C-alpha positions in Angstrom: 2.5 -20.5 -20.3 1.5 -20.2 -16.6 5.1 -19.2 -15.7 4.9 -16.3 -18.2 1.5 -15.2 -16.8 2.9 -15.4 -13.2 5.9 -13.3 -14.2 3.6 -10.8 -16.0 1.4 -10.6 -12.9 4.5 -9.9 -10.8 5.5 -7.1 -13.1 2.0 -5.6 -13.0 2.0 -5.8 -9.2 5.5 -4.2 -9.0 4.3 -1.3 -11.2 1.2 -1.0 -9.0 3.3 -0.7 -5.9 5.6 1.9 -7.5 2.8 4.0 -9.0 0.5 3.9 -5.9 3.4 5.0 -3.7 3.3 8.6 -5.0 -0.4 9.4 -4.5 -0.2 7.6 -1.1 2.7 9.9 -0.1 0.6 13.0 -1.1 -2.4 11.7 0.8 -0.4 10.9 3.9 1.2 14.4 3.9 -2.2 16.0 3.4 -3.6 13.8 6.3 -0.8 14.9 8.6 -1.0 18.6 7.6 -4.8 18.7 8.1 -4.5 16.9 11.4 -2.0 19.4 12.7 -4.0 22.3 11.3 -7.1 21.0 13.1 -5.3 21.1 16.4 -3.3 24.3 15.6 0.1 22.7 16.3 3.4 23.7 14.6 1.8 26.7 12.9 -0.3 24.6 10.6 -3.4 26.5 11.8 -2.1 29.5 9.8 -2.3 27.5 6.5 -5.9 26.5 6.8 -8.6 27.2 9.4 -9.7 24.4 11.7 -13.1 23.7 10.2 -11.8 23.4 6.7 -8.9 21.3 7.9 -11.3 18.9 9.7 -13.5 18.6 6.6 -10.6 17.8 4.3 -9.2 15.5 7.0 -12.4 13.5 7.1 -12.5 13.3 3.3 -9.0 11.8 3.2 -9.9 8.7 5.2 -11.2 6.7 2.3 -8.4 7.6 -0.2 -5.9 6.8 2.5 -7.4 3.4 3.1 -7.8 2.5 -0.6 -4.3 3.7 -1.5 -2.8 1.9 1.5 -4.4 -1.4 0.5 -3.5 -1.0 -3.2 0.1 -0.3 -2.2 0.6 -2.7 0.7 -1.1 -5.9 -0.5 0.9 -6.4 -3.7 4.0 -5.3 -1.9 3.4 -8.0 0.8 2.7 -10.6 -1.9 5.9 -9.8 -3.8 7.9 -9.9 -0.6 6.5 -13.3 0.3 7.1 -14.5 -3.2 10.7 -13.2 -3.2 11.3 -15.1 0.1 10.2 -18.2 -1.7 7.4 -19.2 0.7 4.9 -19.9 -2.1 7.3 -22.1 -4.0 8.1 -24.2 -1.0 4.4 -24.6 -0.1 3.5 -25.7 -3.6 6.4 -28.2 -3.7 5.2 -29.7 -0.4 1.6 -30.1 -1.6 2.5 -31.5 -5.1 5.2 -34.0 -4.2 4.8 -35.3 -0.7 6.8 -38.5 -1.5 9.9 -36.5 -2.3 10.0 -35.1 1.2 10.9 -38.4 2.8 
């Protein structure tokens, strides 16, 4: 039963990583564009004026942080699980006699 729940949790985390990547990409692109528009580099100042760009840029900090955490934490967990570090640690803790 716990193996099925663990596999279901992994599938949910994988879907979370995949679905959070697209909004994260949009926020990162918006963050970069508004940052360059604030400084007027690469012609981005023509798209949006500096004050509006700075206001939007400041508003994007929280969504960037939240989406980054929602995307990165499950991805790191799945990577560590794929490498087998959790399984090795649980075997060491459960069966210390079999290590000798």
